[in-house]
N, C-alpha and C positions, 0 to 999 in steps of 0.2 A: 289379464291386463285390467288394472283398476282404472275407473273413470269417475271424476268428481265434477259437480256443478256447484259453484259458490261454496266450496269446502265440504259439501255433503256428498258422501259416496253413493253413486248411483249404480255402478257395477263394481263388484269387488273381484279379487283374484281367484276366488273359488269358482267363478263362472267360466274359466278358460275351458276350451273344448277338451283338452287332454284330461281334465279331471271329471268330466261328465260321464255318467254310466249309461250303458245301454246304447251307445253309439258305436257302430263298427269302426275299427281302427283306421281304415282308409278314408273315412269321412273327414278326419281332421289331422291325420298324420302325413306330413309332406316329406318325411324322411324314409318312406318305405319304397322308394324307387329302386328298381333293379337297373344296373348299368352294365353294358357290355360293348366291346368294340372289336373290329376286325380290319386289318389293313390288306388291301389288294393291290398288287403291282409294286413299283418301287422306282429307284433312280434310273436303273437300266434294265428292269425286269418286267415291265408291263407287257402283257399279252392278253388278247381277248379271252374271256372266260365268264363263268357264272359263280356268284357268291350265293351259296345256299345257307340261309340263316340257321336252319335247324341243324345242318351238318356242322357248322362252325359254333354252335351253342351260343348264339347271340340273339335268341328270341325266347319267348315263354314256351313252356312245354306244349301248350296247345292254345287255340284261339279262345278258350273259355277262361284262361288264367290272367286276364288283364282287362282293365277298363280304359286305359289310355296307353298308347304306344307311339313313340316318336323315333324316326330314323333320320339322322342328320349325316349327310354325305358331303365330304369336301376333299380336295386334294391338298396335301401338305408338301408334296414334291411334284414339280411339273417342269418339263423341258420348255424353254423359250417363253414366249408371251401368251401361250395358250393355243388351242386349236379346236377342231371339232372331232366328233366320233364318226367312224365309217358307217354307222347305222344308228337307229334310235336305241337309247338305253331303255330297257324295259324291266318292269317288275312283274312278278307272278305270285299270286296267292293261291295256294292249293288247299282246298277245304273238302269237306265230306261230299259235296255235290258237284265237285269239279274244280276248274281253275278260272281265275280272272287275270287277264294280262293287260297292261297299259303302258304307254310311254311316260317316262319320268324326265328324260332329257332328249329333246329332238336332235336328230343328226345335224341340223342346221345351226344349233346353238353353240356359240363360242364359249368354251369351258376354260377358265383361267385359274391361276393359283387362288385358293380360298373361295372360289365359286361354291355355292351351296345348293343342295337339293334336300328338302325336308319333306318327309311323308308323315302325316299325322293320322292315326287311327283311333277313333273314339267309339266305345260301345254305346249303343242306344238301347231302348227297351225292346227293339225288334231287329237288331243286327248291328252293323258297323257303319259309321260315317267316316270316309277316307278322303283326305285332301293331299295333293302334291303341290309343293311350292318350290320355286326356282329363282335364283338371282338372275338379273338380266344379262344378256350377252355382253353389254358394255360395262359390266361390273368392274370397279376400280378398287382394289384392296388398299391402295394408298390414300384413298379419300378418308378424311377424319370425321366422318359423320355416318350414321346408320344408313344402310342401303335397303331399299324395299325388296321384298320377295314377291314374285308374281305367281298367282294361282294358275297352275297348269291343268289340273284335273280335280274334279270332285265327284265322288261316287258313293253308292250305298250298297252294302252287301247284307242280304236278309238273314234272318235266323237260321234258315235251312243250310246256309253256307257254313255257319260256324257251330251249329249244334250237332253233336255226334257222340255215340257211345264209344267209339274207337278213334281217338284223335291223334294217333301216332303219325299220321301222314300230313297233319297241318304244317304248312311251311311257307316261308317267304323266300323268294329268290330274285336276285338282280342279275341280268345278263349284260355284261360290258363288252361292246364290240371293239373292233380295231381302233387305235388312237392315231389321229392324224399328226400328232406331234412327235411320233417316234416311240421310244421305249421308256421315256422318263415321265412316269405318272403314277403316283401312289394315292389311292383312294382310301380314306378313312371312313368306315361305317360305324357311327356311334349310335347305340340303341338304348333307349330308356323306356321302361314300362312299369306299370303298377296296377 
């Protein structure tokens, strides 16, 4: 992008990041995101179960293959005005030193159409920083303004959890319990990483 002051070029188009040499592609290339999605449940087919991201091929090959990973979960089909789950919705990360499990949607949380749960994983110089965000129970999809997400959980996974010579068992899994609203609930898991 060129930039001038009083007609004098201060920065010219040759200085755009994509034309600079010696810079890794991910440092300036925002088009290198991998995108995957998986739908769980449906109009009349929701039943408790687990979505294993490795089995469904909606995650990187291993925990060393990304710097940023985002999971966005929402329902695009839901019976009635919403309900709660019969138990906490949990996520589990399996790494080379074991597993880490935590709640992403509490059983007391009112889940409505277009409610959202977002999990952000960012690599640091010595592990991962992980945050879980959730729309409030009173989320109103008809409101014509942005709605806040509430931080549910923040954690750190150290290097030992993600460093491994045999990474075939690295996986992300979400366990969905019974749904209080019956069988009409389709959960869309959208995953982006780079």
